[in-house]
N, C-alpha and C positions, 0 to 999 in steps of 0.2 A: 512354475513356468520356466523350466529349464530350457525349453525350446527357444525362448526369447534370448536368454543369455548365450546359448550356443550360436544363434544367428549373429548376435553382435560380435562375438569373438571371431567367428568365421569371416565376417565382412572385413574386420580390422586386419586380420592376418593376410587375407587375399590382397587387400590394398597395399600392405606393407611390401609384399613380394613384387608388386607391380611398379615400385618406384624405380625411376631410371638410374643409370649409372652416374649421370651428372648430379642427381640429387644426393646419391651416396657420397660422391666426392665432396660436395658442399658440406655435408655433415661431418666428414672426417676433418676438414679444415676449420670447422667452427670451434669456438672455445669450449673446453670440457664442461664447465659449470659456470653459470651466471645467476646471481640471485638479486632480485629487486622486490620492493614492497615494504611492508611495515608489520610489526607486531606490537600489541599494546595490552595493558592490564590495568585494572582498577580494584581498589579495596575501599569499602565504605562502611560507615557506622551510622546507626539511626537510633533515635530515642524519642519518646513522646510522653506527654502527661495530659490527663484530662480526656483522652480518647484512646481507643484500642490502637495497637500498632498497625500501621498500614503497609509495612514491609518488614523484612527480617532485621534484627539488630545488627548483624554483621553480614555483609554481602560482598560479592566479588564478581569479576568478569575478566575473561581473556579473549582476545581477538587477534587473528593473524590473516593478513592478505599478502600473499607472496606469489611471485612468479619465478619458478626455477627453470632455467633453460639449460638443458643437457645436450650438448652437441647440436645446437640449433633447434631442438624440439622443446616447445614451450610446455610447462607443467604448472598451470595456475593452481594455487591452493588457498582455500578460504576455510577458516575454522573459527568458531566462537563457542564459548562456554559462559553461561550466565545463571546466577541463582535468582531468588525471588526479589527482583528489583523494582517491580511495579505492582500497583493494586491488582490489576486484572491480568497479570502475567504468571508465568510459572517457570521453574528451573528447566533449562534445556541446554543441549549442546548441538552444535552444527559443525560438520566438516565436509568440505567439498573439494575435490581434485578434478581438474579439467585438462588432461593432456591434449595437446594440439600440435598437429603438423600439417601445414597447408590446409587442404579441405577436409581433413579428418579431425574430428574433435570428440573426445570421450567425456562423459560425466560420471563421476564415481563419488558415492557418499550421499549427501543431502542435495538431491538434484532439483533444480527449479527450471522447468521447461514449459513454455506456453505454446499451445496450438492455435486455437482461437477462443473467443470469449464464451462459446457455447459447448466446448468439448473438454479442454484442459486449460485451466487458467487459475493463477493465484495459489497453487498448491505446491507443497514440497514433498517429494518422494524420496525416501531413503533406499537407494538401490544403485542401478547402473543404467547408463543411457549413451547414445551415440548420435552424432550429427555428421552426415556425409554430404558434401556439396561439390561433386566433381562437375565442372561446367554448369550447364543449365539443370542438371538433375539434382534433386534434394531428397534425402532420406533421414527420418528421425525414428529412433527406437528408444523405448523406455520400459523398465521393469523395476518394481520395488514395492516397499511398504509405504502406505499413505496414512496420515493421521485421520482418525475418526473424530470429527469436530464435536460429536455428541458426548465424547468422553470427558469434556471439560465443562464444569458447571461453576458459574460465577455467582457468589452471594456476598452481600455487604458484610455479613457477620463472619463467615468462614473464609472469604476470599476465594481463590481458585481451588477447586477440588477435582480429583480425577476418579472416574468410575471405570472399572474393568470393562473392556469391550472386546469384540472379536478382532483378530488381526486382519487388517484390510490391505489387500494387494491391488496393484494397478499395473496393467500392461498397456502400452500405447505404441501406435505405429502411424507415421506420417510419410506420405509419398507425394512428391510434387515435381514440377518442372517450370522453368522460366528464369527471368532475370529479376533484378530489384524493382523494376517498374512494371513488369507484366509477368504474372505467374498464376499457377493453379495448383492447390494442394488439397489432398483428401486425407482424412484422419479416421482412425478407429481406436477407441479407448474402452478397455474392459476393466471394471473395478468390482471386487467381490470380497466377502467376508468368509474366513475359514471356519468351518464348523467346529473343529477340535482345538481351536486356538486358546480357549479359556481354561484348559487343563482341568475340566470338571467343575470349575466355579460357576455358580448360577449368575446369569447376566441380569442386570436391572431390567425390570419389565418394560421400561421405555426404550431399551437398547435391543433392537431386533437385528437379525442377520439379514443383510441386504446384498443385492448385486445390481450392477448397472452396465449396460453396453451402449455406447454412443458412436455414431458415425457422423461426420461432418465435412465441411469444405471451406476453403477460403479462395476467393478469386479476385484478381486485380488485373485490369486491362488498361493500359495507357494508349489511347488512340493517337495522340500527338502530344506536343509539349504542353498543351493547355487542358486537354480533356481526358478524364480517367473515370473508370467504373470500379467500385469496390463492393464485395459481397461476402457475407459469412453465414454459415448454416450449421444447424445441429439437430440430430434426431436421436432421442434418448429413450431407451427401454429400461425402466426402473422397476425393480421388485422390492417392495417395502419390507416384506417378511417372508424369508425363504422357508421358515419352519411352521407356517400356519397357512390358513386360507386355501385349503384344498391340496390336492396332490400336485407336486411340482412336475412340470413338463419341460422338455428340451427340444431344440430345433436340430434336426438332422440325426442320422444314425451313426455317423462316424465320430471318432474321438475329437476331431478338431471342431466341427460345427456344434456338437452337443455341449462343448465347454464354453462356447461363446455367448449363448443366451439361455437362461433358465428362468422360468416364470411360473406364476400361479394366479389366483384370483386377486392378489394384492398388486399385480403388475399393471403398469401403465405405459402407454406410448405417447410421447409428447415431442413437439418440435419447436424450434425458434430460429429466427433468421433476420437478416437485414440486407439492404441493398442501397447503395449511395452513388450519386453522380457528382463529380467535381469538375469545375472549370476555373482555371487560373489565368489571369491576365497580368499586365504590368502593375496596375494600381488597384485592381479589384479581383475578387474571387467569388464564385457562386457554388452552392452545394445544395443538394436535396437528398433526404434519407427517409426510408421507410423501414420500420422495425416491428416485428411481430413475435411475441413470446407467449406461448400457450400457458394456461393455468397449470400450476404444480410442476413446471419445468425447473428442476433443481438437480442437475447431475452431481454425483458423488465426487467427481474430479474437478468441480468448479467451486471456488471459495464462496462466492456470493453472486446471486443474480436475482433481480426482481422479475417475477413471472406475472402472467395475466395482465398484459398491457400491449397496446399498439400505439406506436408513435409515427406521426407524419410531420416532418420538419423541413423547412427551407432556410437557408442562411447564406452568409458570406462575409467578406471583409472589404474595406475601402480605405484607401490612403489619399489624402488631399493636401494641397498647399506644400508640396515638396516633403511629404510624410510628416508634417507637423501635426496633422489630425489623422488618427488611426482608429477605425471603427470595425468591430467584429460582433457578430450576433446571429441569432436564429430565432425563428418563431414556428410554432406548429400546434398540432392537436394531439392530446394524449387521452386515452380512455381505457377502461378495464372491464371486468365482467364479460370476458369474451365467450364464455360458455353459457351465460345467462342463468347460472345457478345461484347467484347472490341476490340479496334482497334489493340492492340498489346498484346503480352504475354511476361511476364518476367520470365525467368528461370535462376537460378544462384545457385552456390555452397554456402551452409551455413556451417559455421565452428566455433568452439570455442576451445580454448586451454588455459590451465592454468598450469604453471610449477613453483614449489617451490623447491629451491635447498639450502641445507645447506652444505657449503664446509667444515667448521670446526666450533669451538665454537664462532668464531668472525665474519666470513664472511657468508652471505646468499644473495639470490637473488630470485626474482619472475618475471615472464613474463606472460602476459595475452593478448589474442587476441580473438575477435569474430566479426562477421558481424551480421547476423541475428541468433537469437536463435529461438526455437520453439514458444516462447511466447513474441515476440517483441511488442512494442506498441508506438503509436505516442506520442510526448511530445511537450510542449510549450517551445521554446528556445528564448533567447534574442540575436539578431544579430544587432549590430550597433544601439542600442536603439529601435529596432523594433521587436515586438513579431511575431513569425510565427510558424505554426505547421510543424514538421519535424519528420522523422523516422530515427533512428540511424543505421548506417551501417559502418563497418570497424573501430573498436576501438582497438588500440594496446597500451599497457602500459608496462613499465618495471622499476625495481628498484634494486639497489645494496646497501646492508647494511653492515656496519662495526660497531660492538659493542664491547666495552671492559669495564673493571671495574678496578678502582684504589681505594684502601681502600674500603670505602662504597659508592663510587660515581660511578654511571652508565653513560657511554657516548655512544652516537650513532651518526653516520654520514651516511646520505642516499643520494644517487644520483638517480634521477628519470627522466623519460621522457615518452612522449606518443604522439599519433596522433589520431585524431577523424575526421571522415567524416560524415556529415549529408546530407540526401537526403530528398527533399520534393516530393510531388506527384501532377501532373497536373490533368486537368479534365478527361483525359483518363486513369488516374492512372498509368502513366508512370513516373518513377523516374527522378527527375531533381536535379542536384547538388545544394546544398544550401551553404555550405561552408566547408573548411578544417581548422582544428584547430591543432596547434602544441604547445606542452608545455614541459617544462623542468625545472630543478632546483636542488639545493642541500640544504639539511636540516641538522641542527645540534641540539642536545639536551644534556642536562646535568641534572641528577637527583641525588641530594644529600639528601639521606633519613635521615641522622643524623640531618641536619639543616632544614628539611622540605622545601627544595628549589628546584625548577625546572625551568631551563632556556631553551628556544627554540629560534631558529632563522633560517633564510633561505633566499636564493636568488631564484626568480621565473621569468620565461619568458613564454609568451603565445602570439601566433599570430593567426589571423583569416584571411583566404584568400577567397575572393568571386570574382565573375566574374567582378564586378564593384567597389570593395572596398578592402582595405587592412588595417587591424588594428593590432597593436602590443602594448603590455604593459609588463613592466619588472620593478622589484623593490625588496624591502627588507621587511621582516617580522620579528618582534622581539616580544617575550612574556616572561613574568616571573610570577611565582606563588610562594608565600611565606606563610608558615604556622606559626601561633603564638599561644602561650598558649596551648602547646601539640596538635597543629593542630586544635584547636577549631575554630580559626579564619583563614580563607584563603583569601588572597588578590591576585588578578590577574590583570596584566597590559598587554595590547596588542597594538602594533602600526604597521601600514603598510603604506608604501610609494611606489606608482607606477607611472612611467612615461608612458604616452599614446602617441603613434605615429599613424598617419594616412597617408597612401601613402608614407611612409618613412620620413615624416616631423613631427616635434614635435607639438603635438596637445594640450598638457596640462598635468596635473597630478591629481592623486587621493590620498587623505590622509585620512586614517581611524584610529581611536583611540578608545579604550574602556578600562574602568577600572571597577572592580567589587569586591565585598567582600561578603563572606558567613560566618555567625557566628552560631555555634551550641550552642544554649542557654543551653540545657540539652539533655538528651538521647532522648527526644521526639520532641523537637522543634528546627527548623533551620530558620534563616531569612537571606535574601540576598538583596543587592542593586547593580544594574548594570547600567552603563552609556555608551552610544555609540555615536560617532560623525563621520560624513562623510563629507568631503569637496572636491569638484571637480572643478578644474579650467580648462577652455578650450578656445582655440582660435577660434573654429568653432561652438561651442554650448553655451548655456547659463550656466554661473556658477551657482552652487547650493551647498547647505549644508543641512544636516539633523541631528537632535538630538533626541535620544531616551533615556528614563529613565524607569527603572523597579524596583519595590519593590516586593519581593517574600517571602512567609511564608509557611512552611510545618510543620505539626504536625503529628507525627507517634503514632498510638495507639499500646500499648503493650498488648499482649494476657494475659488475667487474669480474675479473678472473679470481676464482677461489682455489 
């Protein structure tokens, strides 16, 4: 897609020549180079006994967040390099440079740009992009390589493995007009897999060559200070397998239109959208939203979206008694099986509520409840040492706080509790109960600002109830942080001890300890050392222990002439 790159360069050069003499004079008078931001690095060691290693024995990471200003032109730089630091992660490197001058901004490297939730969202593209915002006009351009999420397979035994896939490219265009309160944008996103990108290697049979063309829009109209309308839309043409299911066809006879859409019998046309109305007053607000997502709506340029659902919700917020009582929430109806092709249809009430109450200067409370919100998503949860995908439904939490101050010491006591129900989905996408979880506890903290001392502790209880198992753990958590030498050195010690029960009988215990220190060498440099140890003893499982050690260093650049 050299045409996209050519367009971006042409636009930037044209805008550069259009800068006024006053702007050029301001650039000449600016400081030659100013640098601000921070760079950091860490080196870690890991060891385990009784279980397989859950990360590499030696790991490292480098991160830089800098802003280089050259004659008044900002050049933000972000870069990160990480090895296998997590269970379900992988080694990767990221570098992003964002030159900016007034209303011209470039994206070079690992670009992260969002259009709307149905067209381009939550994905990183390695390439080049531009955002131009002169006055009320808005233009977005993007071209580069996008990761194929199917390339990564997570297993408990092997961890994250990579399968060779086709090189996937994305080109995106967004054009709009308006202000921050009232605007209209239209989008076009094209994603495709290159046929010859595997260099003759056979692809896994589950990895097919795909293409996707999406058009969409975002609209916001503010009628007055109180009333506004919001809407998002996406129309996706997805071809699941470009190398099968009949002869491919294209749209149009010229080179431009024929490269925009390619399809065959594996192609599908789906759409998604939402519209919402919001009213805001001094002490309350009201909103109503309708959302419709067709079955199998999953664009290649969107990280995750739940399809086959319709939501109708109303909600709002309310502040009472001089904002001592604050309430927010919504209620609505959600249903699926929009095409009628499934064996069953799920229709249920969706609701969420959050209440924050301040009784007086010492007492306060908060209550939260929700089952499905409009953008729920599946998650990987650990149940009895087995990972499974589940969708969260029915979460309720509450806390009561009492805070007081004696001299210059701040105290707090918090009682908390909650209940969570997880549901999985069977082959017919019918919800099946996964487990119920109950938790509670009481926490205490003391913060002595004169002595740079903070103490925390608490008692915790949690239970997991499944159809064929019952797990409980309860115990104590203690931590302390002390600052020395005008708080230049901070030492932290944390210890946790939990008893584990299975089916009402003692199964074993878990002991977690950590100690760490951070020392501020000067105004620019900070170094830290952190050690963590976990030991688990069990009557029905293998005993194991883990040890982690990390050394971290951060250097902060101060703005100034270089």
